[in-house]
N, C-alpha and C positions, 0 to 999 in steps of 0.2 A: 239437343246442344250442352256444351259443354259448359262447366259454371263459368258464371260471367257475373261474378260479383264484385269484380273489382274492375269491371270493362268501363269504356267512357266511350257513347257514340259521340259526336261533334257535329252539329247545324250552323250551319251559316247561311242568316238569312231573315230577314226583317219581318216575314210573314208571318203573326201570332196564329193565324187559320192552320199554316202550315203546319207550323211546330204541334199544335194542341192532335192534327191528322195522325203523324206521327208516333206519337204518346199514345194513342188510341190503340196503334198496327200492332205498337212496341207489347203494348198492356195484353194481347191476346199470343203472345209468344213464352217462352220460358225463360227469356232474358231478364238478368235482375239487376243490371250496369246502371251506371248514371249516365244521363244527357245534359252535356253542357250546350245552352245556345250564347252565340252569338251576332253581333249584326255589324262589324266592323272587319277590313283588314287587321287592322294591329291587335284586336282581340284575339282573332283566329290563329293568325302566327303563335303569340302566347301561349293559347291553348296547345297547339302543335308541340312547341317546345319545350312546355314542362308537364306532360300527361304523355301515357302512354293509350293510344286512340285503337280500337278497333274498326272504325267506321268515320269517313267523313259523307258528310251532304252539304254542299253545295250551290248555292241558287247559281244559275247562269246569268242575272241580271238582277241586280239590287240596290237601291241608293247606297253609292258611298263606293261603291268599289265595283271592278268590271271582272267576273266568274273566272276567265280565261287566265285574265293576267295574274290574279290570285292564286287558282291552281298551278300555274306554272310555280309560284315562290313557295307555296306549301310542298309540293312535292321534293325541290330541291332543299328544304329541310335535310339535315345530317339526321341519319337516324330514321328517317318517317318512311313508315312503312303500308300506315293502314290504307285500304282501297279507298279513293276516291269517287264520288256519286255525284258528276254535275245534273241539278234537277232542271229540269225545263218544263215553261208555262205552255208549250206546244212541241210537234214535233220537229226538228229543224236537224236533218242530214248532215251538213255541213256543219254545222257546229259540235255535231257530236264527232265526225270524225276529226274537227281538230281539237278537241278536248281529247281523247284519245291517242293522238301524236303528243300532246303536250303531259299526259303520262296520268289521264283518267283512267278508273279504273271502266265504268260504262255513265251512258247518259239515263236520265229515268225522269220518265213524265212527273208531274208533280200530281197530277189527276189518279194516280196509281195510289197512292196513300191515300185519298180521301174515301176511299171506298171502307176503308176501315181495315184493310188486310196490307203485311209488310210484301212489298216485292221478294218475289222469290231470288233473284237476282244478288238481292240487298240481303236476306236472309244467309245465303250462301257464303258473302262475303264475309259477313260477319264471323260466322261459324269460324271460316278456311284461317282467320286472321287468330282467331282466339288458338284455335289447335297451333299453328305457326309460332306463338308467343310460349305457349306450352312447351313445345320441344327445344326452344333455344334456351329455356330454361334447363330444361333436363341434360342440354350440350354445356352451358356453359360451365359445367363441374369438370369436362374433359377438353376444355378450348383453350386452357392458359399452362403455361410450361411452369412446372412448382421451383424451380430452383430460380427462376428470373422474377418470376410474378408475369411477364409477358404472353403476349395471345403465342399458339401455337401454329403448327403448318395448315390444321383444320380451319381455323379461324380465318386465317390469313386469305383462305380460297372464299372461305365466304363474303369477308369484307373485301376482297378484289371484286369479287360480282356486283357486290352492293355500289363499290367506287364506281364501276363503268355504268350502271346504270345510272348513278344520280350523275355524272361524268354526261352522259347521251344527251339529259335533261335540259342540262345547265349550259352546255357547251362551256364547260371547264377543262383545262387537263390538269392532271397528277401524275407525280412518280413514283414507281416501283423500284424500293433503293434494298442490292443484294449485299449483305456483308457479312465478309470471313474473317473470324476473328483471330490473328496469327500469334501463339503464345509460344514467347521465345523461353524452351526448355532448358535448364540446365541438366549436368550429368547425374544420372539416377530418374533425374522425373520424367514423368508421363505426363498425358493428355487428361489421363482421367483419374489424377490423384484428389487427395482430398480439398486442394486449393478451388477445382476447377466448377463445383456448384459456386463457390463462395467467389467467382470472377465474374459466371454468368450473372448473380444477383446482382453484382456491384456493376457490369457494364451496363446491365439493364437500366440501371437508377440512372446513371451517365445518360443513357441514350434519350429518357424521357426526361431528363432534367433539358438536354440540348435541344427538344423539338418544341414544337408551339403545340397549343391545344388540341390543335385538329390534326397532330401527325400519329399512326396507329403505328405500333412497334411490337415485333415477333421475334420468339428465338426457336428459330426449324430443327438445329441441330447442337450437339457442342459445342462447336465452333460456328456455326453459321446461325448470322439475325436477319430479319428485313424489317423495312418501313414503306410505309403508303403513306406520302406526303401529297395532301390537298392543296390543290390549287397551285400545284408547281410546275414550271414545264421544265423538261429537262435541261436547258440553255441557264436555267435560275437556281440549280442546285449548287454551288460551288460554297455559295455562305454555311448550308447546312453540312456538307459534307467535309469541309475545313472545320469547324466545331465539334464533329464526329470524331476525327482524327485526332483532334487537341487534345479530347475526353480519353481516346485510348492509350495515348503518350506517354497519360500520366500514372506510374507504375500502382500496380495493387496491392497496398499492404494490409495483411492480416494479424492477429495473433499467433496464426498457423506458418505463415512466414510471406514472404509477397514474391511478386511475380510483373516483368515487363512483357508486354504486348506491341504488336503492330496490326494493321485492319488493310483488308483487300475491299473496293468499293465497286460496283459494277450497277448504272441507274439504267433504267428505262420508259421511256414515257405515255403518257396515253392521250392521244390517237397515235403520237406517231411512230410508235413502235408495235403496236399491235390496238386491235381493238376488240379483244377476247381475255375473259382473264389468263385463262391457259396458254395464249401466245405470250402475254406478256411474261407470264414463270417463267417458260423456256427459255425466252430471249434474254431477260436476268439472268438466270444460270448460267449460258452463254457467256455474256459478258461481263461477270465478276470472273471469272475464268481467265479471259481476258487482261482483269487487271494484274493478275500473278506478272504479267510479262510486261508493265509497265511501270518506270520512272516515280510516278507519282502511284503507284497502288490503284487507278481509279479510272475506270473507264464508261465507256459510253457503247451505244450499239454503232458509233461513228467511226470507236477506236478499230483500228486493225486487227486482225484477226494473227497472234502467234506465227512468223514463217514456220515451214515444217523443218525439222532436223532432219540434216544432209546425212546419209547412210552413207558411210566407209564402204568403201568397193574394195574387197579382199581378191589381191592378186595372186 
């Protein structure tokens, strides 16, 4: 088993006998992390929001909360990726099916813990989560753009997958915004001159300042940026895109010189424009190209494509 000294398992249950049985089962493994025990929904959500968890055991029924309802609230929390097991007093296939549909990893009988051994499915889930957390830590050093401090393309792909999974569970929309920064070059200037990284860094700061805490931003190339706008429908983007345009139209001033820029933006939404990350990305790239042909520099999937340029016939 991987190193578990900084791990935490959360038990959401009022049954002291079950908690003692789980502790005995854990003691027989190499797991060395901590175990948090809570008895209310509010305490459970606080743990989810403030700790990195490797596994959650949630009672299907307990005084004060409904297991399925709390399951839905837990899996909808941003960044929550720990496997959640619904602990059943007796086998109930219908309840397990509903739990799986709501985002549970699996259902497990309470009696399985009482024999003093950790159910294999729980043990495997804990190990898989630890390995995933370790891999994410390794990836973090190569997931951000050096110049702007924003996430890069690899992180965008991973975050889009998480956003789609969360939106499927919560039935909430989100938008993917693709942005092309259009720098106005003076004679002799190059897009890759000494000002380029300074402009990228400053624009990244302006993006974060103009967004909400839940919005995620990325730099994909010298001029291309992206944002994932949580809880935003395609029809509700204008307030945000206006702030972005206003931020870009402010001149970029540095000791090395100044620069001016404009921006082209393409907006697509989940689920209206696609239900998979790769579909949303392709659509966003198409839509931002359409924005080049609009007076506002803004396009959605409803914006018609530019008409083809007519070829002159040579007689």
